[in-house]
Wavefront OBJ file of the C-alpha trace (Angstrom):
o trace
v 27.531 -23.043 -41.253
v 25.904 -25.612 -43.515
v 28.469 -27.400 -45.569
v 27.959 -29.261 -48.910
v 27.802 -33.001 -48.705
v 30.175 -34.837 -50.961
v 28.401 -37.148 -53.477
v 29.121 -40.676 -54.466
v 32.083 -40.881 -56.824
v 34.315 -38.402 -55.027
v 37.656 -40.103 -54.079
v 37.508 -38.736 -50.540
v 34.736 -41.208 -49.788
v 37.014 -44.127 -50.562
v 40.062 -43.099 -48.430
v 40.725 -44.069 -44.862
v 40.600 -41.037 -42.651
v 43.711 -39.646 -40.949
v 43.940 -39.592 -37.077
v 43.092 -36.268 -35.536
v 45.427 -34.436 -33.121
v 43.878 -32.999 -29.886
v 44.883 -29.463 -31.006
v 43.380 -29.825 -34.533
v 42.563 -26.308 -35.605
v 38.931 -25.486 -35.832
v 37.780 -28.872 -34.626
v 34.968 -27.622 -32.374
v 33.617 -25.262 -35.176
v 33.763 -28.199 -37.620
v 31.808 -30.357 -35.245
v 29.173 -27.704 -34.803
v 29.050 -27.278 -38.683
v 28.656 -30.995 -39.164
v 25.655 -31.072 -36.813
v 24.071 -28.120 -38.574
v 24.670 -29.732 -41.901
v 23.299 -33.112 -40.858
v 20.145 -31.576 -39.417
v 19.621 -29.542 -42.559
v 19.929 -32.797 -44.669
v 17.638 -34.658 -42.167
v 20.286 -37.306 -41.446
v 21.074 -39.202 -38.326
v 24.846 -39.486 -38.797
v 27.469 -37.669 -40.748
v 31.207 -38.440 -41.154
v 33.983 -36.008 -41.971
v 34.754 -37.570 -45.341
v 31.249 -36.737 -46.465
v 32.008 -33.022 -46.219
v 35.375 -33.516 -47.974
v 37.628 -34.016 -45.018
v 39.700 -37.230 -44.840
v 39.859 -37.362 -41.027
v 38.565 -39.886 -38.397
v 35.595 -37.886 -37.149
v 31.870 -38.663 -37.299
v 28.815 -37.494 -35.397
v 25.529 -39.142 -34.507
v 22.165 -37.614 -33.583
v 19.508 -40.320 -33.672
v 16.621 -38.117 -32.356
v 14.717 -38.339 -35.694
v 14.195 -42.070 -34.885
v 12.314 -40.995 -31.748
v 9.514 -39.608 -34.006
v 8.483 -43.210 -34.748
v 5.973 -43.977 -32.011
v 5.364 -47.407 -33.325
v 8.945 -48.774 -32.864
v 10.168 -49.318 -29.338
v 13.749 -49.825 -30.564
v 13.620 -46.290 -32.161
v 12.474 -44.824 -28.869
v 15.629 -46.181 -27.188
v 17.785 -43.924 -29.312
v 15.653 -40.752 -29.300
v 18.155 -38.929 -27.187
v 21.319 -40.551 -28.527
v 23.759 -37.802 -29.672
v 27.509 -38.188 -29.699
v 30.780 -37.189 -31.346
v 33.249 -39.824 -32.235
v 36.919 -38.788 -32.796
v 39.646 -41.331 -33.770
v 37.099 -44.155 -33.188
v 38.104 -47.793 -33.272
v 35.550 -50.650 -33.318
v 36.977 -53.228 -31.003
v 34.372 -55.915 -31.663
v 31.148 -56.482 -33.687
v 29.096 -59.236 -32.062
v 25.468 -60.338 -31.485
v 22.963 -61.445 -34.112
v 23.204 -60.514 -37.786
v 20.395 -57.986 -38.544
v 19.185 -56.787 -41.907
v 18.081 -53.166 -42.126
v 17.476 -50.853 -45.099
v 20.202 -48.219 -45.097
v 20.633 -44.925 -47.000
v 23.348 -42.388 -47.107
v 23.368 -38.552 -47.542
v 26.262 -39.004 -50.079
v 24.128 -41.489 -51.998
v 20.717 -39.895 -52.121
v 17.578 -41.725 -53.368
v 19.173 -45.159 -52.863
v 18.175 -47.378 -49.912
v 19.152 -51.081 -49.663
v 19.243 -53.832 -47.132
v 22.562 -54.284 -45.335
v 23.309 -57.015 -42.793
v 25.272 -55.995 -39.757
v 25.702 -57.450 -36.246
v 23.455 -55.889 -33.725
v 26.096 -55.055 -31.082
v 29.462 -53.307 -31.119
v 32.184 -52.380 -28.693
v 33.950 -49.127 -29.612
v 36.861 -46.931 -28.228
v 36.775 -43.248 -29.164
v 37.372 -39.654 -27.969
v 34.266 -37.518 -27.350
v 33.965 -33.828 -28.125
v 35.685 -32.930 -24.889
v 38.553 -35.259 -25.682
v 37.549 -37.836 -23.119
v 38.658 -41.305 -23.991
v 35.659 -43.599 -23.868
v 35.017 -47.340 -24.420
v 31.408 -48.270 -24.718
v 29.055 -51.012 -26.066
v 26.054 -50.059 -28.256
v 23.235 -52.106 -29.711
v 20.244 -51.839 -31.979
v 19.817 -48.698 -33.890
v 22.665 -47.007 -32.155
v 25.096 -49.775 -33.174
v 23.770 -49.674 -36.758
v 24.349 -45.924 -37.175
v 27.854 -46.049 -35.573
v 28.838 -48.947 -37.919
v 27.583 -47.032 -40.999
v 29.430 -43.853 -40.017
v 32.516 -45.812 -38.976
v 32.590 -47.338 -42.367
v 32.890 -43.833 -43.845
v 36.173 -43.106 -41.924
v 37.486 -46.413 -43.243
v 36.667 -45.516 -46.829
v 33.656 -47.894 -47.065
v 30.117 -47.096 -48.314
v 27.037 -49.053 -47.576
v 26.840 -50.091 -51.140
v 30.157 -51.901 -50.725
v 28.298 -54.335 -48.468
v 25.818 -55.246 -51.212
v 26.022 -58.442 -53.354
v 27.656 -58.119 -56.834
v 24.369 -58.512 -58.657
v 22.672 -55.838 -56.682
v 25.692 -53.513 -57.281
v 25.346 -54.079 -61.027
v 21.690 -53.099 -60.828
v 22.548 -49.942 -59.082
v 25.453 -48.900 -61.213
v 23.505 -46.631 -63.583
v 21.832 -44.926 -60.615
v 25.214 -44.400 -58.878
v 26.744 -42.915 -62.066
v 23.782 -40.482 -62.340
v 24.344 -39.444 -58.700
v 28.044 -38.859 -59.299
v 27.192 -36.667 -62.296
v 24.695 -34.598 -60.187
v 21.606 -35.935 -61.955
v 19.665 -36.363 -58.675
v 17.069 -34.319 -56.929
v 18.029 -33.408 -53.327
v 16.914 -30.741 -50.904
v 20.262 -30.123 -49.326
v 23.581 -28.711 -50.541
v 25.753 -31.336 -52.327
v 29.124 -31.244 -54.100
v 29.375 -33.584 -57.089
v 32.632 -34.878 -58.561
v 33.982 -32.351 -61.094
v 30.902 -29.939 -60.482
v 30.215 -26.887 -58.395
v 28.171 -27.114 -55.235
v 24.451 -27.367 -55.945
v 21.411 -26.939 -53.711
l 1 2 3 4 5 6 7 8 9 10 11 12 13 14 15 16 17 18 19 20 21 22 23 24 25 26 27 28 29 30 31 32 33 34 35 36 37 38 39 40 41 42 43 44 45 46 47 48 49 50 51 52 53 54 55 56 57 58 59 60 61 62 63 64 65 66 67 68 69 70 71 72 73 74 75 76 77 78 79 80 81 82 83 84 85 86 87 88 89 90 91 92 93 94 95 96 97 98 99 100 101 102 103 104 105 106 107 108 109 110 111 112 113 114 115 116 117 118 119 120 121 122 123 124 125 126 127 128 129 130 131 132 133 134 135 136 137 138 139 140 141 142 143 144 145 146 147 148 149 150 151 152 153 154 155 156 157 158 159 160 161 162 163 164 165 166 167 168 169 170 171 172 173 174 175 176 177 178 179 180 181 182 183 184 185 186 187 188 189 190 191 192 193 194
């Protein structure tokens, strides 16, 4: 089932997600719904707060990057698909790397964000196997972006104050629902809109 994506301005996007218990009711169905929702919106990652659930869950499917034949880094993640439950980034390391990020909860806005190009992360996968892994490049970038969501952080929080001031009007318009999107969204104090 395709779920509405919560828009900028909803308080759920600024809350730290709660830990998930292994017997969390409906978890597998929720994960399936999140993948379906993300594909419909043409995203490469989606966190539970973006569908209104303040829990520590996010998913990644970087296969759309694989469509870029010109970028060898994109080809490396063309089959990267994973579920992250109760994730904890142990370390960010490597070279700082600037990349233009966007977010399904903040449509039409893309801005340069600097992040380290490598991470070490501990998490449970969909089958509840505890994993500890290192990721780099685009995979590390996507994971850090989605991890921020379960920490109550948006990519716009990484921007310099002057850039944030320039975006304030656009962000307010998004929160009011004055934005054109081709996927289901839920705006603060409004009904779901396609």
